[in-house]
DOLUM-70874 format. One line per field, with one value per residue: residue in one letter; x, y, z of N, C-alpha, C in turn. Coordinates in steps of 0.1 Angstrom, whole numbers, plus 2048, in hexadecimal, padded with zeros to 3 digits. Layout:
DOLUM-70874
rest <- c(A, ...)
n_x <- c(X, ...)
n_y <- c(Y, ...)
n_z <- c(Z, ...)
ca_x <- c(X, ...)
ca_y <- c(Y, ...)
ca_z <- c(Z, ...)
c_x <- c(X, ...)
c_y <- c(Y, ...)
c_z <- c(Z, ...)
This chain:
DOLUM-70874
rest <- c(M, V, D, G, L, A, E, L, L, N, P, Y, M, R, R, I, L, G, G, S, E, D, P, H, D, V, V, D, E, L, K, W, T, L, T, E, A, P, H, M, E, H, S, W, G, A, G, W, L, Y, R, M, W, G, S, L, S, D, I, I, D, G, Y, P, V, D, F, G, P, D, R, E, A, I, A, I, R, E, F, R, H, A, A, Q, D, W, L, G, M, P, R, T, R, A, G, L, E, S, Y, I, E, R, Q, R, T, R, L, A, S, L, W, S, P, G, P, R, T, E)
n_x <- c(809, 811, 82A, 822, 814, 82A, 83B, 82C, 829, 844, 854, 847, 84C, 869, 869, 85E, 872, 887, 889, 887, 870, 850, 846, 82C, 81C, 824, 818, 800, 7FC, 802, 7EE, 7D7, 7DE, 7DC, 7C0, 7B9, 7AD, 7BC, 7C3, 7B5, 7A1, 7AE, 7C1, 7C5, 7D3, 7D5, 7BF, 7C2, 7DE, 7D7, 7C5, 7D8, 7ED, 7DC, 7D5, 7EF, 7F2, 7E0, 7EB, 7F5, 7DE, 7D6, 7C6, 7C0, 7CA, 7D7, 7F6, 801, 819, 82D, 824, 823, 83F, 841, 82E, 83C, 852, 847, 83B, 854, 85E, 84C, 84E, 869, 868, 856, 867, 87A, 86C, 866, 85B, 844, 824, 822, 836, 829, 813, 81F, 82D, 815, 80A, 820, 81D, 803, 806, 819, 809, 7F4, 804, 808, 7F2, 7EA, 7EC, 80D, 830, 83C, 841, 862)
n_y <- c(7F2, 80F, 80E, 80C, 824, 835, 82D, 836, 853, 85C, 863, 87B, 88A, 88D, 89B, 8B4, 8BD, 8BD, 8D5, 8DA, 8DC, 8EE, 8EF, 8F1, 8E7, 8CD, 8C6, 8C8, 8B2, 89D, 89E, 898, 87E, 870, 870, 85E, 83D, 81F, 82C, 843, 832, 81E, 824, 830, 848, 856, 868, 87C, 885, 890, 8A6, 8B4, 8BB, 8CB, 8E0, 8EC, 8F5, 907, 91C, 92C, 936, 949, 93D, 92F, 944, 963, 966, 979, 98B, 978, 960, 94A, 943, 93C, 926, 914, 910, 903, 8EB, 8DF, 8DA, 8C8, 8B3, 8AB, 8A2, 88C, 87D, 874, 866, 849, 829, 820, 819, 829, 83B, 848, 851, 864, 874, 881, 88E, 8A0, 8AF, 8B8, 8C8, 8DC, 8E8, 8F4, 906, 917, 923, 930, 94F, 961, 95A, 94A, 929, 91E)
n_z <- c(7FE, 809, 7FC, 7E3, 7DE, 7E3, 7CE, 7BA, 7BE, 7C2, 7AA, 7A4, 7BB, 7B7, 79F, 7A7, 7B5, 7A5, 794, 778, 76D, 771, 791, 79A, 785, 786, 7A0, 799, 788, 79A, 7AA, 79B, 793, 7AD, 7AE, 79C, 799, 7A4, 7BA, 7CC, 7D5, 7E2, 7F1, 811, 817, 800, 7FA, 80F, 808, 7EF, 7F6, 808, 7F2, 7E2, 7F4, 7F7, 7DD, 7DC, 7E9, 7D5, 7C8, 7DC, 7F0, 80E, 819, 810, 804, 7F8, 7E0, 7E2, 7E1, 7CD, 7D0, 7E8, 7E7, 7D7, 7E6, 7FB, 7EE, 7E7, 7FF, 807, 7F7, 7F9, 815, 811, 800, 813, 827, 83A, 82A, 833, 844, 85C, 859, 842, 850, 863, 850, 846, 85B, 863, 84C, 84F, 865, 85C, 849, 859, 866, 852, 84C, 862, 875, 87A, 87B, 85D, 856, 84B)
ca_x <- c(7FF, 818, 834, 81B, 814, 837, 841, 824, 82E, 853, 857, 841, 855, 877, 867, 85C, 880, 891, 88A, 887, 862, 847, 83F, 81B, 817, 827, 811, 7F0, 7FB, 803, 7E1, 7D0, 7E4, 7D8, 7B3, 7B5, 7AB, 7B8, 7C9, 7AC, 797, 7B3, 7CD, 7C0, 7DA, 7D4, 7B6, 7CA, 7E8, 7CF, 7C2, 7E3, 7F3, 7D3, 7D8, 7FB, 7F1, 7D6, 7F2, 7F6, 7D3, 7D2, 7BB, 7B6, 7D1, 7DE, 804, 808, 81F, 835, 81B, 828, 84C, 83D, 827, 848, 85A, 840, 83B, 861, 861, 843, 856, 875, 865, 851, 871, 882, 865, 866, 853, 83A, 817, 826, 83E, 81E, 80B, 827, 82C, 808, 80A, 828, 817, 7F9, 80A, 81E, 7FD, 7ED, 80C, 809, 7E4, 7E9, 7F5, 819, 839, 83C, 84D, 86C)
ca_y <- c(800, 81B, 80C, 80F, 832, 839, 82A, 841, 861, 860, 86C, 889, 892, 890, 8A6, 8C0, 8C0, 8BE, 8E2, 8DC, 8DD, 8F5, 8E6, 8F1, 8DD, 8BF, 8C3, 8C5, 8A4, 894, 89F, 891, 870, 86D, 86F, 852, 82E, 81C, 832, 849, 829, 812, 828, 838, 854, 85E, 873, 885, 889, 898, 8B1, 8B9, 8C1, 8D5, 8EA, 8F1, 8FC, 912, 929, 933, 93D, 951, 939, 937, 94F, 96A, 969, 987, 98A, 96D, 955, 942, 93E, 936, 918, 90D, 90B, 8F6, 8DF, 8DA, 8D5, 8BD, 8A8, 8A6, 89A, 87F, 872, 870, 85E, 83A, 825, 818, 820, 831, 845, 850, 85A, 86D, 87F, 888, 895, 8AA, 8BA, 8BC, 8D2, 8E5, 8EE, 8FA, 911, 91F, 92A, 937, 95A, 95F, 958, 940, 91D, 91D)
ca_z <- c(800, 80A, 7F2, 7D6, 7E0, 7E2, 7C0, 7B1, 7C1, 7C2, 79F, 7A3, 7C3, 7B0, 794, 7AE, 7BC, 79A, 78F, 76A, 76C, 77B, 79B, 79C, 77C, 78A, 7A8, 793, 781, 7A3, 7B0, 791, 796, 7BA, 7AF, 795, 79D, 7B1, 7C6, 7D5, 7DB, 7E9, 7FC, 81B, 817, 7F3, 7FD, 818, 802, 7E6, 7FF, 80C, 7E7, 7E1, 7FE, 7F4, 7D1, 7DF, 7ED, 7C8, 7C5, 7E8, 7F9, 816, 81D, 805, 807, 7F0, 7D6, 7E2, 7E2, 7C3, 7D4, 7F5, 7E3, 7D2, 7F3, 802, 7E3, 7E7, 80B, 808, 7EC, 802, 81F, 80C, 7FB, 81D, 830, 839, 821, 83D, 849, 867, 850, 83C, 85A, 867, 845, 846, 869, 861, 843, 856, 86E, 855, 843, 861, 868, 847, 84B, 86E, 877, 87F, 872, 855, 855, 840)
c_x <- c(80A, 825, 82E, 81A, 822, 83D, 838, 827, 83B, 857, 852, 848, 862, 873, 866, 86B, 889, 893, 88A, 877, 85A, 841, 831, 817, 818, 81E, 802, 7F0, 7FB, 7F3, 7D7, 7D1, 7DB, 7C8, 7AE, 7B5, 7B9, 7BA, 7C0, 7A5, 7A0, 7BE, 7C6, 7C9, 7D9, 7CB, 7BD, 7D6, 7E2, 7CD, 7CE, 7E9, 7EA, 7D3, 7E4, 7F9, 7E7, 7DD, 7F4, 7EA, 7CE, 7C9, 7C0, 7BE, 7D8, 7EC, 80B, 810, 82B, 82F, 820, 836, 849, 838, 832, 850, 853, 83D, 849, 864, 85A, 84B, 862, 872, 85E, 85B, 878, 87A, 867, 85A, 849, 82D, 81A, 82D, 834, 818, 812, 82A, 820, 806, 812, 823, 80C, 7FB, 811, 814, 7F5, 7F7, 80A, 7FD, 7E5, 7F3, 802, 823, 838, 847, 854, 871)
c_y <- c(80D, 81B, 80E, 81E, 839, 83A, 835, 84E, 865, 868, 877, 892, 896, 89D, 8B2, 8C6, 8C4, 8CD, 8E4, 8DF, 8E6, 8ED, 8E6, 8E9, 8CF, 8BB, 8BF, 8B6, 89C, 892, 896, 87F, 869, 86B, 862, 845, 828, 822, 838, 83D, 81E, 816, 832, 847, 85B, 869, 87F, 88D, 895, 8A6, 8BB, 8C2, 8CB, 8E1, 8F1, 8F9, 907, 91E, 931, 93D, 946, 94B, 92F, 944, 955, 96C, 975, 984, 97E, 960, 948, 93C, 937, 926, 910, 909, 900, 8EC, 8D8, 8D4, 8C8, 8B0, 8A3, 89D, 88D, 877, 86C, 868, 84F, 835, 81B, 820, 82B, 83E, 84F, 858, 864, 878, 887, 892, 8A0, 8B5, 8C0, 8CA, 8DE, 8EE, 8F8, 907, 91C, 92A, 933, 943, 959, 95D, 94A, 935, 91E, 90F)
c_z <- c(7FF, 7FF, 7E6, 7D3, 7DC, 7D6, 7B6, 7B2, 7C0, 7B6, 79F, 7AE, 7BD, 7A6, 79C, 7B2, 7B0, 793, 781, 765, 775, 786, 79E, 792, 780, 795, 7A4, 78D, 78E, 7AA, 7A8, 794, 7A3, 7B9, 7A3, 79C, 79A, 7BE, 7D0, 7DB, 7E5, 7F2, 805, 81C, 80C, 7F4, 804, 80F, 7F5, 7EC, 802, 7FD, 7E3, 7E9, 7FA, 7E8, 7D2, 7E3, 7DF, 7C5, 7D1, 7EF, 802, 81A, 812, 80A, 801, 7E6, 7D5, 7E3, 7D9, 7CA, 7E1, 7F2, 7DE, 7DD, 7F9, 7F7, 7E7, 7F5, 80F, 802, 7F4, 80C, 81B, 808, 808, 82A, 82F, 832, 82A, 840, 854, 860, 848, 844, 85F, 85C, 845, 851, 868, 856, 848, 85C, 867, 84F, 84D, 866, 85F, 847, 858, 86D, 87C, 876, 869, 857, 849, 83F)
């Protein structure tokens, strides 16, 4: 289950980090892939990952927080952070649960007032 999801998503994460493509385009492809069968139906983490990547791409649209003229740079920074964290996580259910929790916490800090997570 986790290995299959990792095999599916690892190439997207490497592309996000690679720098030769627009990371936002890669994230859009990644989200689309997560909605295709059998991922959404058979992987408990796919739905949450779709929502997480959707929330990160919302930064560019200024939703739910407008980050101003730096919003694209902030989104790309967050895409890369999430991709690097994904590639470094253990390929176990506990590793995926920990990744989801770290990303949930990071997203919450982005939407809250105060200093931004670097």
